[in-house]
Backbone as CSV, one residue per row, in Angstrom:
resi,resn,N_x,N_y,N_z,CA_x,CA_y,CA_z,C_x,C_y,C_z
1,MET,40.555,203.328,-32.378,41.286,202.062,-32.457,42.382,202.086,-31.421
2,PRO,42.424,201.128,-30.453,43.440,201.124,-29.359,44.841,200.951,-29.900
3,LYS,45.725,201.617,-28.985,47.152,201.535,-29.355,47.775,200.321,-28.742
4,HIS,48.603,199.635,-29.384,49.335,198.471,-28.862,50.794,198.838,-28.665
5,GLU,51.279,198.505,-27.375,52.713,198.771,-27.109,53.544,197.842,-27.971
6,PRO,54.662,198.361,-28.303,55.550,197.511,-29.108,55.987,196.295,-28.323
7,LYS,56.139,195.234,-28.998,56.540,193.976,-28.359,57.907,194.071,-27.743
8,ASP,58.823,194.818,-28.381,60.211,194.939,-27.863,60.216,195.678,-26.548
9,LYS,59.370,196.673,-26.378,59.343,197.457,-25.133,58.860,196.592,-23.980
10,LYS,57.856,195.741,-24.220,57.351,194.843,-23.193,58.398,193.851,-22.756
11,THR,59.137,193.381,-23.699,60.206,192.408,-23.382,61.284,193.052,-22.546
12,THR,61.561,194.314,-22.873,62.609,195.045,-22.125,62.186,195.237,-20.685
13,ALA,60.915,195.558,-20.452,60.403,195.750,-19.088,60.492,194.472,-18.282
14,GLU,60.084,193.400,-18.902,60.158,192.109,-18.204,61.605,191.752,-17.856
15,SER,62.487,192.082,-18.801,63.906,191.779,-18.564,64.441,192.595,-17.407
16,SER,64.026,193.883,-17.334,64.502,194.753,-16.247,63.983,194.236,-14.911
17,LYS,62.724,193.792,-14.940,62.155,193.261,-13.700,62.908,192.018,-13.241
18,GLY,63.280,191.207,-14.199,64.014,189.986,-13.847,65.378,190.311,-13.249
19,HIS,66.045,191.335,-13.879,67.367,191.742,-13.328,67.219,192.300,-11.928
20,HIS,66.172,193.062,-11.668,65.959,193.645,-10.338,65.769,192.557,-9.279
21,GLU,65.000,191.552,-9.654,64.778,190.440,-8.725,66.078,189.692,-8.429
22,GLU,66.886,189.541,-9.473,68.168,188.854,-9.281,69.069,189.659,-8.341
23,LEU,69.043,191.012,-8.523,69.861,191.865,-7.647,69.391,191.767,-6.199
24,VAL,68.095,191.740,-6.031,67.547,191.620,-4.668,67.969,190.303,-4.041
25,GLU,67.856,189.241,-4.829,68.267,187.926,-4.301,69.756,187.889,-3.978
26,LEU,70.575,188.510,-4.861,72.021,188.532,-4.635,72.343,189.317,-3.371
27,LYS,71.623,190.450,-3.174,71.871,191.263,-1.987,71.506,190.484,-0.733
28,GLU,70.384,189.788,-0.801,69.985,188.986,0.357,70.999,187.887,0.648
29,THR,71.491,187.293,-0.437,72.500,186.238,-0.275,73.761,186.794,0.382
30,VAL,74.168,187.989,-0.110,75.379,188.629,0.464,75.164,188.946,1.927
31,ASN,73.963,189.482,2.256,73.669,189.812,3.655,73.671,188.574,4.534
32,GLU,73.079,187.497,4.003,73.070,186.247,4.775,74.487,185.719,4.993
33,THR,75.312,185.829,3.915,76.707,185.369,4.023,77.463,186.197,5.058
34,SER,77.238,187.536,5.012,77.912,188.422,5.977,77.481,188.093,7.397
35,ALA,76.197,187.841,7.540,75.696,187.496,8.881,76.314,186.196,9.371
36,ASP,76.380,185.228,8.449,76.998,183.948,8.819,78.451,184.132,9.205
37,ASP,79.159,184.978,8.404,80.583,185.220,8.702,80.741,185.912,10.049
38,SER,79.873,186.895,10.323,79.950,187.612,11.603,79.692,186.658,12.762
39,GLU,78.685,185.795,12.591,78.375,184.824,13.640,79.532,183.859,13.852
40,LYS,80.140,183.471,12.700,81.262,182.546,12.785,82.456,183.195,13.489
41,ASN,82.725,184.488,13.113,83.846,185.202,13.752,83.599,185.383,15.248
42,GLY,82.352,185.672,15.607,82.019,185.815,17.022,82.224,184.508,17.770
43,GLN,81.838,183.423,17.123,82.033,182.108,17.742,83.503,181.803,17.925
44,ASP,84.317,182.156,16.876,85.773,181.931,16.970,86.374,182.738,18.116
45,ALA,85.895,183.991,18.270,86.411,184.833,19.361,86.050,184.233,20.710
46,ASN,84.817,183.740,20.801,84.393,183.111,22.053,85.219,181.868,22.350
47,ASP,85.480,181.082,21.294,86.311,179.883,21.464,87.713,180.265,21.926
48,SER,88.291,181.346,21.338,89.638,181.791,21.717,89.679,182.232,23.175
49,ASP,88.653,182.999,23.588,88.587,183.431,24.990,88.451,182.239,25.918
50,SER,87.672,181.252,25.504,87.479,180.062,26.324,88.793,179.299,26.490
51,ILE,89.562,179.207,25.412,90.864,178.519,25.466,91.802,179.248,26.413
52,LYS,91.825,180.609,26.329,92.697,181.404,27.217,92.299,181.214,28.678
53,ASP,90.975,181.221,28.933,90.499,181.019,30.303,90.931,179.658,30.838
54,LYS,90.842,178.644,29.979,91.248,177.306,30.396,92.745,177.248,30.688
55,GLN,93.559,177.946,29.857,95.014,177.968,30.072,95.352,178.671,31.386
56,ILE,94.675,179.815,31.631,94.909,180.553,32.877,94.524,179.708,34.086
57,GLN,93.390,179.031,33.969,92.934,178.177,35.069,93.915,177.037,35.329
58,SER,94.468,176.492,34.233,95.440,175.411,34.357,96.702,175.880,35.079
59,VAL,97.178,177.091,34.727,98.368,177.655,35.386,98.088,177.902,36.862
60,GLU,96.901,178.460,37.155,96.539,178.722,38.552,96.469,177.426,39.347
61,ASP,95.887,176.404,38.747,95.811,175.100,39.427,97.209,174.548,39.708
62,THR,98.109,174.699,38.726,99.488,174.210,38.899,100.188,174.948,40.031
63,ILE,100.018,176.279,40.069,100.646,177.090,41.125,100.096,176.697,42.491
64,GLU,98.788,176.514,42.572,98.172,176.121,43.844,98.685,174.765,44.306
65,ASP,98.853,173.837,43.369,99.387,172.515,43.712,100.819,172.630,44.243
66,GLN,101.639,173.488,43.586,103.018,173.674,44.030,103.067,174.307,45.414
67,ILE,102.214,175.305,45.641,102.171,175.956,46.955,101.775,174.952,48.037
68,ALA,100.796,174.136,47.735,100.357,173.117,48.693,101.480,172.117,48.977
69,GLU,102.216,171.750,47.924,103.326,170.807,48.089,104.435,171.417,48.942
70,TRP,104.800,172.694,48.638,105.849,173.369,49.414,105.422,173.566,50.865
71,ASN,104.171,173.887,51.075,103.668,174.071,52.435,103.737,172.762,53.214
72,ASP,103.399,171.671,52.547,103.468,170.361,53.185,104.911,170.004,53.544
73,LYS,105.846,170.287,52.612,107.258,170.008,52.891,107.761,170.851,54.050
74,TYR,107.333,172.133,54.089,107.748,173.024,55.178,107.244,172.508,56.523
75,LEU,105.976,172.108,56.566,105.409,171.611,57.816,106.111,170.344,58.277
76,ARG,106.435,169.474,57.325,107.147,168.243,57.668,108.538,168.552,58.208
77,LEU,109.243,169.471,57.526,110.588,169.847,57.947,110.571,170.502,59.324
78,TYR,109.600,171.387,59.542,109.492,172.050,60.847,109.217,171.032,61.947
79,SER,108.334,170.087,61.642,107.999,169.060,62.624,109.215,168.198,62.958
80,GLU,109.981,167.823,61.922,111.178,167.019,62.146,112.210,167.789,62.971
81,PHE,112.388,169.081,62.662,113.349,169.889,63.410,112.918,170.054,64.861
82,ASP,111.618,170.275,65.075,111.111,170.439,66.435,111.305,169.155,67.238
83,ASN,111.049,168.014,66.602,111.271,166.730,67.275,112.748,166.525,67.594
84,TYR,113.623,166.910,66.636,115.068,166.790,66.860,115.501,167.672,68.035
85,ARG,114.971,168.910,68.076,115.334,169.833,69.159,114.910,169.278,70.515
86,LYS,113.685,168.771,70.584,113.191,168.221,71.844,113.994,166.990,72.257
87,ARG,114.310,166.129,71.269,115.069,164.915,71.576,116.472,165.259,72.073
88,THR,117.110,166.252,71.405,118.453,166.661,71.802,118.459,167.257,73.199
89,LEU,117.453,168.083,73.497,117.360,168.689,74.819,117.157,167.624,75.890
90,LYS,116.306,166.657,75.578,116.058,165.572,76.529,117.332,164.761,76.767
91,GLU,118.062,164.451,75.694,119.302,163.693,75.832,120.338,164.471,76.629
92,LYS,120.371,165.798,76.426,121.325,166.630,77.157,121.022,166.616,78.650
93,ILE,119.739,166.722,78.982,119.347,166.695,80.401,119.667,165.340,81.013
94,GLU,119.358,164.280,80.286,119.631,162.932,80.792,121.128,162.706,80.955
95,LEU,121.926,163.231,80.008,123.375,163.084,80.096,123.918,163.817,81.314
96,SER,123.382,165.015,81.564,123.814,165.789,82.724,123.490,165.046,84.018
97,LYS,122.275,164.473,84.071,121.894,163.717,85.264,122.770,162.481,85.435
98,THR,123.040,161.818,84.325,123.869,160.614,84.378,125.281,160.933,84.829
99,ALA,125.831,162.040,84.301,127.192,162.435,84.670,127.275,162.734,86.163
100,SER,126.284,163.449,86.695,126.270,163.759,88.126,126.138,162.481,88.946
101,SER,125.284,161.594,88.493,125.089,160.331,89.196,126.370,159.507,89.223
102,GLU,127.062,159.496,88.085,128.311,158.729,88.011,129.361,159.302,88.950
103,LEU,129.473,160.631,88.985,130.461,161.262,89.862,130.152,160.984,91.326
104,ILE,128.885,161.127,91.712,128.506,160.881,93.107,128.758,159.431,93.491
105,THR,128.465,158.530,92.564,128.716,157.103,92.836,130.193,156.844,93.088
106,ARG,131.049,157.512,92.328,132.496,157.339,92.508,132.980,157.958,93.824
107,LEU,132.237,158.956,94.318,132.654,159.615,95.567,132.151,158.895,96.820
108,LEU,131.225,157.959,96.651,130.680,157.255,97.809,131.741,156.498,98.615
109,PRO,132.695,155.820,97.961,133.748,155.161,98.751,134.552,156.149,99.603
110,VAL,134.755,157.377,99.099,135.456,158.400,99.874,134.640,158.763,101.110
111,LEU,133.320,158.861,100.933,132.449,159.134,102.066,132.537,158.012,103.096
112,ASP,132.615,156.771,102.616,132.764,155.628,103.527,134.059,155.737,104.317
113,ASP,135.131,156.168,103.646,136.420,156.294,104.334,136.392,157.390,105.395
114,PHE,135.667,158.475,105.114,135.536,159.528,106.111,134.825,158.991,107.354
115,GLU,133.800,158.166,107.150,133.077,157.587,108.286,133.991,156.663,109.096
116,ARG,134.818,155.905,108.399,135.765,155.030,109.093,136.774,155.852,109.895
117,ALA,137.222,156.981,109.307,138.191,157.833,109.997,137.584,158.429,111.266
118,ILE,136.297,158.818,111.180,135.628,159.385,112.345,135.548,158.345,113.462
119,LYS,135.252,157.095,113.091,135.209,156.019,114.086,136.589,155.769,114.676
120,ALA,137.617,155.911,113.843,138.986,155.706,114.322,139.374,156.792,115.320
121,PHE,138.881,158.018,115.113,139.171,159.102,116.063,138.633,158.758,117.453
122,ASP,137.437,158.134,117.487,136.819,157.811,118.768,137.552,156.692,119.492
123,SER,138.076,155.739,118.772,138.725,154.578,119.404,140.213,154.785,119.644
124,ASN,140.866,155.651,118.876,142.308,155.864,119.009,142.608,157.370,119.020
125,SER,142.144,158.048,120.040,142.322,159.495,120.119,143.776,159.895,120.301
126,ASP,144.635,159.012,120.794,146.042,159.348,121.046,146.942,158.988,119.880
127,SER,146.392,158.268,118.892,147.236,157.815,117.786,147.241,158.868,116.678
128,THR,148.100,159.887,116.820,148.177,160.980,115.846,148.664,160.485,114.496
129,LYS,149.646,159.604,114.504,150.214,159.100,113.259,149.183,158.321,112.458
130,ALA,148.390,157.479,113.141,147.375,156.670,112.460,146.298,157.567,111.854
131,ILE,145.948,158.629,112.597,144.925,159.551,112.086,145.429,160.274,110.837
132,LYS,146.681,160.721,110.896,147.260,161.421,109.751,147.307,160.516,108.523
133,GLU,147.725,159.287,108.744,147.809,158.347,107.622,146.422,158.068,107.032
134,GLY,145.421,157.982,107.915,144.054,157.733,107.453,143.527,158.906,106.617
135,ILE,143.769,160.121,107.108,143.317,161.303,106.372,144.041,161.416,105.036
136,LEU,145.334,161.135,105.042,146.108,161.195,103.801,145.609,160.163,102.789
137,LEU,145.250,158.995,103.283,144.725,157.954,102.403,143.408,158.403,101.761
138,ILE,142.541,158.994,102.583,141.260,159.473,102.068,141.471,160.589,101.044
139,PHE,142.374,161.505,101.362,142.656,162.631,100.457,143.146,162.127,99.090
140,ASN,144.077,161.210,99.105,144.626,160.678,97.848,143.555,159.935,97.045
141,LYS,142.703,159.205,97.761,141.642,158.481,97.084,140.638,159.454,96.452
142,PHE,140.326,160.488,97.201,139.389,161.506,96.711,139.971,162.246,95.507
143,LEU,141.257,162.603,95.596,141.915,163.316,94.501,142.011,162.442,93.248
144,THR,142.281,161.170,93.444,142.369,160.242,92.312,141.019,160.132,91.600
145,THR,139.950,160.078,92.387,138.605,159.999,91.807,138.308,161.233,90.967
146,LEU,138.674,162.408,91.480,138.445,163.647,90.747,139.323,163.720,89.499
147,ASN,140.550,163.242,89.614,141.446,163.242,88.446,140.893,162.371,87.323
148,GLN,140.248,161.290,87.688,139.645,160.414,86.688,138.490,161.090,85.959
149,GLN,137.921,162.110,86.577,136.832,162.874,85.948,137.355,164.079,85.170
150,GLY,138.682,164.209,85.063,139.265,165.299,84.276,139.775,166.469,85.096
151,LEU,139.745,166.363,86.431,140.222,167.454,87.276,141.747,167.427,87.350
152,GLU,142.334,168.619,87.320,143.805,168.730,87.357,144.194,169.929,88.214
153,GLN,145.132,169.701,89.157,145.638,170.789,89.976,146.675,171.601,89.201
154,MET,146.632,172.924,89.376,147.615,173.784,88.707,148.947,173.752,89.450
155,LYS,150.004,173.804,88.682,151.323,173.991,89.269,151.545,175.489,89.470
156,THR,151.968,175.855,90.649,152.070,177.284,90.945,153.460,177.713,91.425
157,ILE,153.888,177.245,92.569,155.125,177.731,93.186,156.322,177.501,92.263
158,GLY,157.043,178.605,92.010,158.207,178.547,91.127,157.852,178.798,89.654
159,GLU,156.547,178.780,89.326,156.113,179.022,87.951,155.999,180.523,87.676
160,LYS,156.102,180.904,86.411,155.946,182.302,86.022,154.477,182.701,86.160
161,PHE,154.266,183.893,86.713,152.898,184.364,86.921,152.188,184.553,85.579
162,ASP,150.982,183.978,85.483,150.200,184.033,84.248,148.753,184.354,84.605
163,THR,148.267,185.487,84.111,146.901,185.913,84.449,145.835,184.970,83.891
164,ASP,146.195,184.129,82.940,145.229,183.167,82.400,144.931,182.047,83.393
165,PHE,145.826,181.878,84.385,145.671,180.784,85.343,145.742,181.238,86.804
166,HIS,146.391,182.373,87.054,146.672,182.782,88.429,146.017,184.113,88.777
167,GLU,145.716,184.253,90.060,145.195,185.510,90.602,146.134,185.961,91.707
168,ALA,146.755,187.117,91.525,147.732,187.614,92.493,147.020,188.222,93.695
169,ILE,147.238,187.647,94.876,146.669,188.186,96.106,147.500,189.363,96.592
170,THR,148.808,189.194,96.471,149.729,190.261,96.878,151.055,190.089,96.157
171,ASN,151.839,191.181,96.156,153.194,191.141,95.601,154.190,191.450,96.719
172,ILE,155.266,190.710,96.751,156.299,190.929,97.766,157.656,191.029,97.067
173,PRO,158.641,191.661,97.747,159.978,191.760,97.140,160.546,190.376,96.861
174,SER,161.131,190.248,95.703,161.697,188.953,95.305,162.986,188.694,96.059
175,PRO,163.146,187.465,96.610,164.377,187.151,97.352,165.606,187.011,96.456
176,ALA,165.382,186.825,95.158,166.490,186.663,94.215,166.046,187.213,92.861
177,PRO,167.013,187.681,92.038,166.643,188.239,90.728,165.860,187.280,89.843
178,ASP,166.181,185.983,89.948,165.478,185.026,89.084,164.083,184.676,89.594
179,LYS,163.687,185.233,90.726,162.353,184.988,91.281,161.352,186.092,90.924
180,LYS,161.823,187.111,90.203,160.938,188.209,89.853,159.835,187.730,88.895
181,ASN,158.642,188.196,89.159,157.452,187.845,88.367,157.153,186.345,88.398
182,LYS,157.641,185.702,89.458,157.349,184.280,89.647,156.571,184.096,90.940
183,ILE,155.890,182.957,91.037,155.033,182.684,92.193,155.884,182.157,93.340
184,LEU,155.768,182.877,94.472,156.555,182.500,95.652,155.756,181.669,96.639
185,ASP,154.452,181.867,96.677,153.622,181.117,97.618,152.221,180.935,97.029
186,GLU,151.549,179.925,97.546,150.198,179.609,97.077,149.228,179.722,98.244
187,VAL,148.198,180.585,98.067,147.193,180.763,99.111,146.039,179.785,98.923
188,GLU,145.632,179.582,97.679,144.547,178.645,97.360,144.836,177.995,96.024
189,LYS,144.684,176.672,95.992,145.000,175.935,94.772,144.023,176.284,93.648
190,GLY,144.558,176.248,92.410,143.714,176.420,91.231,143.494,175.084,90.548
191,TYR,142.368,174.968,89.850,142.028,173.689,89.207,141.555,173.904,87.769
192,LEU,141.862,172.877,86.947,141.359,172.827,85.575,140.511,171.571,85.441
193,LEU,139.454,171.671,84.661,138.617,170.512,84.366,138.633,170.293,82.860
194,ASN,139.245,169.182,82.475,139.413,168.869,81.043,140.100,170.011,80.291
195,GLY,141.106,170.594,80.935,141.910,171.638,80.303,141.352,173.041,80.437
196,LYS,140.160,173.188,81.035,139.531,174.506,81.185,139.600,174.939,82.652
197,VAL,139.961,176.209,82.869,140.087,176.724,84.228,138.707,176.798,84.881
198,ILE,138.569,176.148,86.046,137.324,176.252,86.799,137.541,177.035,88.095
199,ARG,138.810,177.192,88.492,139.139,178.066,89.622,140.581,178.534,89.486
200,TYR,140.753,179.856,89.543,142.093,180.419,89.432,142.861,180.205,90.740
201,ALA,144.152,179.987,90.599,144.995,179.821,91.789,145.294,181.197,92.385
202,LYS,145.115,181.308,93.694,145.420,182.555,94.396,146.861,182.463,94.919
203,VAL,147.683,183.384,94.460,149.119,183.246,94.715,149.755,184.552,95.180
204,VAL,150.971,184.399,95.659,151.823,185.541,96.040,152.935,185.631,95.005
205,VAL,153.150,186.817,94.441,154.082,186.987,93.339,155.271,187.846,93.778
206,GLY,156.470,187.461,93.345,157.669,188.221,93.658,157.843,189.363,92.654
207,GLN,158.367,190.503,93.183,158.583,191.650,92.293,159.954,192.270,92.522
């Protein structure tokens, strides 16, 4: 006569099998959740790196724009300065030419007077007084023209010797005590142009 398993034992086996299946399903669910979380975390990391790359690129673009702007300003400034330098140099050259032209124009009447004096020498060779007066007139006219351009003759005879204005050619014994270190004679006149020495006076100084 066959043996029959107890009904309670069969139920217990089925129950254990059901619990095992539930555990397997739960484990699979946990694994799927972990995988999803890992994928999500990886995506978040990728998103974070992408944001950082975009920020770095934005900063680099800003720096490049600033460099380009500064370079443009520098080139403009250099160009303006170069144009200013060339313009100033051109004006200086033109001013120098104009100044020379103006001076020569003012001296032309003096040249005319010299020509008249030469003609007077030919027609009046015996008139010494007339010749002297003519030369003196030309000299004064010439000196006046130069004075108008800023030329000034130095005062020398009787003045105290000053190395800033005078050049001593020789020293001689002073004829009087109050003449010591003073100019007794003038060998060549000295001149100033607008207050600046352009030729030192050559003088004889008493000692």
